[in-house]
C-alpha positions, 0 to 999 in steps of 0.5 A: 320254973318247970321244964317245958314238955319236950318229947323224949326220943327213946332207943327202939326196944327200950322202955321209959323208966316207970314213974315208980322207979322200979326199973333201975339204971343198970336194967336200962343200960343192959337193955340198951346194950342188948339192943346195940348188939342186936343192931350190930348182928343185923348190920353184919348180916346186911353186910354179908348179904351185900357182899354176896349180891356184889359177888353175884353181880360181878360174876353175872357181869363177867358171864354176860361180857363173855357171852357177848364176846363169844357171840361176836366171835361166832357171828364173825365166823358165821359171816366168814364161812357163810358162802360154803354151802353155795360153794359146795353146790358150785364145785360139781359144776367146776368138776365138769369143767375140769372133765370137759377141758381134759377130754378136749385136750385128750381129743387134741381140740384147741378151738374156740369152744375149748378156749371158751370153756377153759376161760369160764373155768378160770373165771369160776376159780377166780370168783371162788378165790375172791371169797377165800375158796382155793384148790388143795394142791395134792399132786405129788404131795405126801398124803394128808388125811386132813386134806385128802381122801384116799380112794385107792392105793397103787404100787409105785417105784417112782415115788415114796410110799404115801405120796399122792399119785393122781388126783381124781377130784380136786379138793378145796379149802375155804379160808383155813377149813377143808371145804371138800377133801381131794379124792386121790390115788396114793402110792403103796 
């Protein structure tokens, strides 16, 4: 009985033995080992590439997450300080209210007009305060270049040196930042 003709599956890169028997079993084994070694090297190369791509993916993912967090922080900070420009436009108006109230007090006026101006001034200050904008208390405080802008120095024996003697223009903070420093006269 003869064997049925079945297709033979060969390892890629190996040849079938020639019918004349010129290729020996040792040659065939060497060829298979060479092919196996080539496949191992290819597998190692592919594994290295995979590891490199995996590391690249992890770094890219971390960079993107950091970008998202930074973007959210910056967006929240922008919203927190968004009304600073409007407040800077309103502060000179508030300064004029301060001057009007001071002039009325100096003239000894206490009528309904002066009370109305003082009431409007208080309302503006309250509106600013609701949005995190507050006055910098400077009178009698030690001079702080982060909060105060010294316009001039004046000798004084009543207070220690580098103390705010007079506030020429009120300073304001917006949350934890200086919106406008207080313009002051400092003792020498």
